[in-house]
C-alpha positions, 0 to 999 in steps of 0.5 A: 677246405679240409677240417683240421685234425685237431677239430676232428679229434675234439668232435669224436671225444665230445660225441663219445662223452654224450654216448656215455651220458645217455648210456648211464641215464638208460641204466639208471632208468632201467634200475628204477623201473625193474632193476639189474641183477643186484637191485631194483625199485618199483614206485608203483607197479604199472608195467612192472615185470613181476611174475604173479600167481594166485589172486595177485594182480596189478590194478590200473593205477599201479597198486599191487593187490596180492589177495582180494576179498575171496576167502581161503585164497593166496597170492604171490608176486615175484621179482622175475630174475633170480638173485645170487645170495651167496658171495663167490669164494675169494679164491677159485679152489677155496673150501670154506663154506659159502656165506650169505651176502648182505641185502636190504629191502623195503616196501609200503603195504596196507591190509584192509579188513572187512571188520574193524575187530577181525582180519584175514591172515597177513602178508610176508616178504620171502626168499625162496629157491623157486617160484613154484609155491603151488603146494602152499596153503592159504589161511595161517600158512600165508601161502608159503608152507603147508601142514606137511612141510612146515618147519622142514630145513629142506624148504630153504625159505626165509620170510618176514611175516606181518601176521594178523591172526594168532595161531597157537600151533605156531606159538604166535605171541598175539594176533597183530605181530611181526616175525622172522621165519626160517623154513616154517611159521614158528618164528625165530623171533617176533614182536607186537606190531609197532615202532619206537618213536625217535623223539621219546623212545616210547613204543607206539602200537600199530594195527596191521589190518587198520587199512592204513599204509605202513612201511617195512625195512628188512636189513640182513648183515651177512658179516654179522649174521644178523637181521633188523626189521623196522616198521612205521606208518608211511608218513613217519620217517624210518625210526632209528631203533629197529622193531626186531634185531635178531641173530640168524645165519641165512647161509644154510637157507640160501645154501650152495654158492652156485644156487640162486633164489627169488624174492617175493611178497605173499599173502593169504586169506582165511574165512574173513574177507581182507585185501592186501595191497603193496604200493612200492617195493625196492631191494638191493644186495650188499647195500641199502635198498633204493629209497622209494619215491613216495610222490609216485606211489599209487593211492589207497582206495578211500574207506567206505565210511569216508565215502558215505560221509562225503555223500552226506555233506553234498546231499543234506543241503539239497535234501532240506526242501524235501524234509517236510515231505519225508516227515509226512511219509514217516508218520504215515509209515509208522504203524507198518514199521512197528509191525515189522519191528515186532516181528524182528524184535531183538532183546538188548540189555545194557550189559551186552555193550561189552559183547557188541562185536560178537552180536549180529542183527536179527534182520541180517540173519533173516536176510541171510537165511531168506526168512529161515526158509525150510529149503535152507534147513541143514538139520534139526536136533534136540537143541535147535534147528540149523540153517545155511545162510549168506551174510548180506554185507560180506557174502560170507557163508554161515550156519545159523543155529536157532535154539529155543530158550527155557525160562531158566536159560533166560535168567542165566543169559548174561553168563551164557553170552559172556561165554559165547563171546569167549568161545568166539575167540577160539582159533584152531584148525579143528574147531569150527569158528563161532562168529557171534550170536543174536538174541530174541525173547525165547530164542538164541541164534548162534552163527558159525562158519559154514562147513560145506561137507556137512556133519560126520554123522551124515557120512557115517549113517546116511543112506545115500553117502558111501561109507567112509574109508578107514584112513578118513575115519582115523583122520577125523578121530585125530582131528577131533582129538587135537581140537579137544586138546586145544579146548582143554589145555591150549587156550587161556581158559579150560573149555568143556564142550559137553556135547562131543558127538558125530553130528557135532563134528563137521567136515570142511572143504578138504574133509578135515574134521572140525568140532562145532556147536558150542551151545552147551560149552562151559568155561572156567579158569585154570586151577578153579574148581570144576563148575557144577551144572543144575541140569544134565544135558547131552545125548544118550550114549555120550553122557559120562555116568558120573554126571548122574550124581556129581553134576560136575562138568570136567574134561573127563566128561568130554573124554568119555563122550570122545570115547563113544565118538571113537567107537561110533566112527570105527564101528559105524554104529551108534553108541545106543541102538534100540532093537535094530542090532540082530544077534547083538541085542541086550535086554528088550532089544537094547544094543550098547556099543561099548559092551559089544566091542568089549565082548568082541575083545574078550573073544579075541577079535576086537579088530573085527568090530570095525565097520562091516561095510569096510569089508576088512579093508583096513589096518587091523592093528591100527583098528585094534588100537583105536577101539581099545583107546575108545574103550579106555576113554569110556571107562566108567571111572573118570580117573581111569580115562586118559587126558586128551594130551595122552590120547593125541600122543597115542594116536600119533604113535608117540606114546603106548596105549595104557593097559586095559584088560578085557572083562566079562563085566559090562561098562554099564554095570560098572557105571551102575556100581560106581554111581551107587557108591561114588567109587572112582577107582573103577575096581568094583566087582559085579556080575553082568546083569539085566539092569543095564537097560533100566539104567539107560532108561534113566537117561531118557532119550537122545538129544533131550536136555535132562532138566527135570528130576529123574529117579531110577531104582536098579536093584539095590542101587538108586541113581538120582538127578535131583 
């Protein structure tokens, strides 16, 4: 019997209907797992087709970890397919400029820092024309830009940053903020991290690096050329009021209509160990991002403190029968414990509680340096010994400086520790971070970031190191100048370093110069009087002459030391040399570098004073400018020295070098006259004489703290430290 035609038609219609349903379900599943050309959603990242680079990896449970606890690293995660951010023109031959399409994205993230008070750098959502970000740097550049291209319109990069470090160079508002970035890290707009509660309308603060899961929503309205950024804890529904609403046209960023761009997530670490997690992410063009399925998101790892608490809950009942035995063992061990405690005893006073986060345990520093092993000794100076170490808890490499304290220093310890804690908040690429301190009776230990290439002094004067090239020397001078400008003008207080010299300039892994050793630094509020010091401290050849009679530390005294540093770096000779400069000696074999350079200038060959080991391989005009700038900074009259802002402008070619005529009079002779009569004009006239050696002797020897009365009679002039 043959089937009826109507039955066959009904069967075919039913079969086609089932095929369409299966096709729709397959498309929906694909969109949820990765997405089509316009939208995607990742509820966890297990099996997700992301393109990863740097430290980024997907953990077995589906968490995306952009960076782990490795310092100075970056990580990226890209949605693999490019997206077309520019709408096609309404007519084929339309000439109107291309406009950016609307888009929306949301993701759940967590930043878990090693310490509760400080974090590595943050993370960002970004849109970029390429997946090749190999030239981008970690740390403050968030793995998106570098020092050369930051701020260039040709980058065509849009980002929303979740930043946990305040970087003065980018104008950051604080160390815990959300910002909208276009082609660079100087944000178009930013706000402290937090959200506006729907029920009260009040602003609720959030700490980005708390380790808690949070959600971000980024919505761009192409028609209005405006962007909204919203932040909230993951357990809080999306707030109605955005954290940031800013007018910004992304059309120039996404550029030509035929160009596609990639969306991704980026993070980076600095010196402090931090993990950056992303638990889920979705994106859509021309509409809201698909909502995430929170039930499917992977879980964050438990904090170690919580794990320890759970262990204690289990072990305490079990350990109770053993308590008596433990008491016996404790009593038997008390004498040994006391002996060890004396050896590792620290001085702690009630007022130090406020500086707690900056204090290290002495036993940790002993372990870090392997008992201050001589094999880990990096150097010895007049103010202490420096050891290399590795902190046992974090594995962070540090340099530990051990300073012996006098009785007077112990009396002023509260002010000193307060200043150490303040200096620990300095953040600049040309300043060595001071991580904290430890105090024992008679000793102070300062803990810094470790700089792998050591001091600039070793590269200038070491016998084994090859001579630095001219370009590297100028780079070091510019770096120290930028660091001093930040100390003098760029921070909330004025910081006078008081010991600027080549041995206190350290070179990081990229050979960038960083100013370190803030053991003598003084801080004071802007507009306050320059602080007086009861002791003249510093290094022979870098001490400003006015300190002999004013005892006031000012930015101008740092400028004098910087000038001596500039001459030393350019010439490859120390500011003062004793009997070792054949043909250049002063009286009794004393060689004064500033006088020698001044004499070369008078003879019309100042560029020839550059380090002879360079064999003339340098820009002579640049060398002349650098040497003249060094002489100007070492002018005996403080008022004649340029501020560091002008110094930086001269080095960058943004300002001319102020006039300074060569003279027969030596700088030392001018300093003698100035100190004798207190004249700050620098106009004293006196013939060059043989008294400069006696004047230098009044400063005693290099690296000795001048904490005792010294009187030196120089002809008719007397200088006194009193």
